[in-house]
C-alpha positions in Angstrom: -21.9 -109.4 63.7 -24.9 -106.3 62.9 -24.1 -103.9 59.7 -22.5 -100.6 60.9 -24.4 -98.5 58.2 -28.5 -98.3 57.9 -30.4 -97.3 54.7 -32.7 -94.4 55.2 -35.5 -97.7 55.2 -33.6 -99.0 58.0 -33.3 -95.5 59.8 -37.4 -94.6 58.8 -38.0 -98.6 60.4 -36.0 -97.7 63.8 -37.7 -94.2 64.3 -41.3 -95.5 63.0 -41.2 -92.9 60.8 -42.4 -92.9 57.1 -39.2 -92.3 54.2 -39.5 -88.6 53.5 -39.1 -87.7 57.5 -36.3 -89.9 57.6 -34.9 -88.3 54.2 -35.5 -84.7 55.9 -33.8 -85.4 58.7 -30.3 -86.2 56.4 -31.0 -82.9 54.1 -31.5 -81.1 57.5 -28.4 -82.1 58.7 -30.2 -83.4 62.2 -29.2 -86.6 61.4 -25.4 -87.2 60.1 -25.0 -89.7 56.6 -22.8 -90.4 53.9 -23.6 -91.2 50.5 -22.3 -93.6 49.0 -22.2 -95.7 45.7 -22.8 -94.5 42.4 -26.4 -93.4 42.9 -25.3 -91.3 46.3 -28.0 -93.2 48.3 -27.4 -92.4 52.0 -26.2 -94.3 54.8 -26.8 -93.6 58.4 -24.2 -95.0 60.9 -25.6 -96.9 64.2 -23.8 -94.8 66.2 -25.2 -91.7 64.7 -28.2 -92.7 64.9 -27.9 -93.6 68.8 -26.3 -90.2 69.8 -29.9 -88.3 67.7 -32.0 -90.3 70.1 -30.2 -89.7 72.7 -30.0 -85.7 71.7 -33.5 -85.9 71.4 -34.6 -87.9 74.3 -32.1 -84.4 75.8 -34.1 -82.0 73.9 -37.6 -83.6 74.4 -36.8 -83.6 78.6 -35.6 -79.7 78.3 -38.7 -78.6 76.1 -40.9 -80.1 78.7 -39.0 -78.9 81.8 -39.9 -75.3 79.6 -43.8 -76.4 78.5 -45.0 -77.5 82.1 -48.3 -79.9 81.3 -51.3 -77.1 82.5 -53.4 -80.0 84.8 -50.6 -80.6 86.6 -50.3 -77.0 87.9 -54.4 -76.7 88.5 -54.2 -80.7 90.6 -51.0 -79.0 92.4 -53.3 -76.0 93.2 -56.9 -78.1 94.1 
């Protein structure tokens, strides 16, 4: 059975980013997390990370729809 909760290091590895942006995602409330233990370390539930990834796919699709690729337009007109 895999762990239910991930460390920020695990999150950074999954998203292929450094620790600083992973921490910022939590601090900016873009990625839900909990603080656990005496030192208050963040943990992210796997399902929350998957939800975040799904939201980012949707946000990227929306952005791409609203900002079409300029070369595509130029090729279509030719």
